[in-house]
C-alpha positions as CSV (number, residue, x, y, z in Angstrom):
1,M,57.4,-88.7,-62.9
2,K,58.2,-90.2,-66.3
3,C,61.3,-92.2,-65.6
4,E,62.0,-95.8,-64.7
5,E,65.3,-94.9,-62.9
6,A,64.9,-92.3,-60.3
7,V,66.9,-90.8,-57.4
8,L,66.0,-91.0,-53.7
9,V,67.4,-88.3,-51.5
10,R,67.3,-88.7,-47.7
11,I,67.8,-85.7,-45.4
12,Y,68.5,-86.4,-41.7
13,F,68.2,-83.6,-39.1
14,G,66.6,-82.7,-35.8
15,E,62.9,-81.8,-35.4
16,D,63.9,-78.4,-33.9
17,D,65.8,-77.3,-37.0
18,K,64.4,-74.3,-38.7
19,Y,64.8,-72.4,-42.0
20,E,63.6,-68.8,-42.2
21,G,61.7,-69.3,-38.9
22,K,59.7,-72.3,-40.2
23,P,60.3,-76.0,-39.3
24,L,62.9,-77.2,-41.8
25,Y,60.9,-80.3,-42.6
26,K,57.8,-78.3,-43.6
27,H,59.9,-75.8,-45.6
28,L,61.6,-78.7,-47.5
29,V,58.3,-80.3,-48.5
30,E,56.8,-77.0,-49.6
31,F,59.9,-76.2,-51.5
32,C,59.8,-79.5,-53.3
33,K,56.1,-79.2,-54.1
34,N,56.6,-75.7,-55.5
35,R,59.5,-77.0,-57.7
36,G,57.4,-79.8,-59.1
37,I,59.3,-82.6,-57.5
38,A,57.5,-86.0,-57.8
39,G,57.3,-86.8,-54.1
40,A,58.5,-85.8,-50.6
41,T,57.6,-87.5,-47.3
42,V,58.6,-86.7,-43.7
43,F,59.3,-89.4,-41.1
44,R,59.7,-88.6,-37.4
45,G,62.0,-91.0,-35.5
46,I,61.5,-92.2,-32.0
47,L,65.3,-92.6,-31.3
48,G,68.5,-91.6,-33.0
49,Y,71.8,-89.7,-32.8
50,G,74.1,-88.0,-35.3
51,K,77.6,-86.7,-35.4
52,S,77.3,-85.1,-32.0
53,S,76.5,-88.5,-30.5
54,V,73.7,-86.9,-28.4
55,L,70.9,-89.4,-28.1
56,H,67.5,-88.0,-29.1
57,K,64.5,-90.0,-27.9
58,A,60.8,-89.7,-27.5
59,S,59.6,-89.4,-23.9
60,P,56.1,-89.4,-22.5
61,F,57.1,-86.6,-20.1
62,K,58.4,-84.1,-22.7
63,L,56.4,-82.4,-25.4
64,S,59.5,-82.1,-27.6
65,S,62.8,-83.9,-27.6
66,D,64.3,-82.6,-30.9
67,L,63.5,-86.0,-32.3
68,P,65.2,-87.3,-35.5
69,I,63.5,-86.3,-38.8
70,V,64.1,-87.9,-42.2
71,V,62.7,-86.2,-45.3
72,E,62.7,-88.5,-48.4
73,I,62.5,-86.9,-51.9
74,V,62.2,-88.8,-55.1
75,D,62.3,-87.8,-58.7
76,C,64.3,-88.2,-61.9
77,Q,68.1,-87.4,-61.7
78,E,67.6,-84.1,-63.7
79,K,65.0,-82.7,-61.4
80,I,67.0,-83.7,-58.3
81,D,70.1,-82.1,-59.7
82,Q,68.2,-78.8,-60.1
83,V,67.0,-78.6,-56.5
84,L,69.8,-80.3,-54.6
85,P,72.1,-77.2,-54.3
86,E,69.3,-75.1,-52.7
87,I,68.4,-78.0,-50.4
88,A,72.0,-78.4,-49.3
89,Q,72.0,-74.6,-48.3
90,M,68.9,-75.1,-46.2
91,V,70.2,-78.0,-44.3
92,K,72.9,-76.6,-41.9
93,D,73.5,-79.5,-39.5
94,G,72.2,-82.5,-41.2
95,L,73.1,-85.4,-43.4
96,I,72.0,-85.7,-47.0
97,T,72.3,-89.0,-48.9
98,M,71.3,-90.0,-52.4
99,E,70.8,-93.3,-54.1
100,K,69.5,-94.6,-57.4
101,V,66.1,-96.4,-57.2
102,K,63.9,-98.2,-59.7
103,V,60.4,-96.9,-60.1
104,I,57.9,-99.7,-60.2
105,R,54.8,-97.5,-60.6
106,A,54.3,-93.8,-60.7
């Protein structure tokens, strides 16, 4: 990444969400890597809810609780603008946010 000003995209959805039969979070990271995006990271939440107001939480008695997932993607505005339309099509029931960030070191 060769920019001081960058864009951070956050994508919120459920752990059980899939795209073309693959976990959505995995597909998004692979998509970004293949497109040459500077960075992508997946975070798994332990508690959260979205527009449905259904509480999703980790439980020691369940293997999966459709826990909250956040994928963060960062790169220059131009690169984000190129991939964002495709990402938006992949994320059916999620929230996508975007904010400008200052890159300290790349």
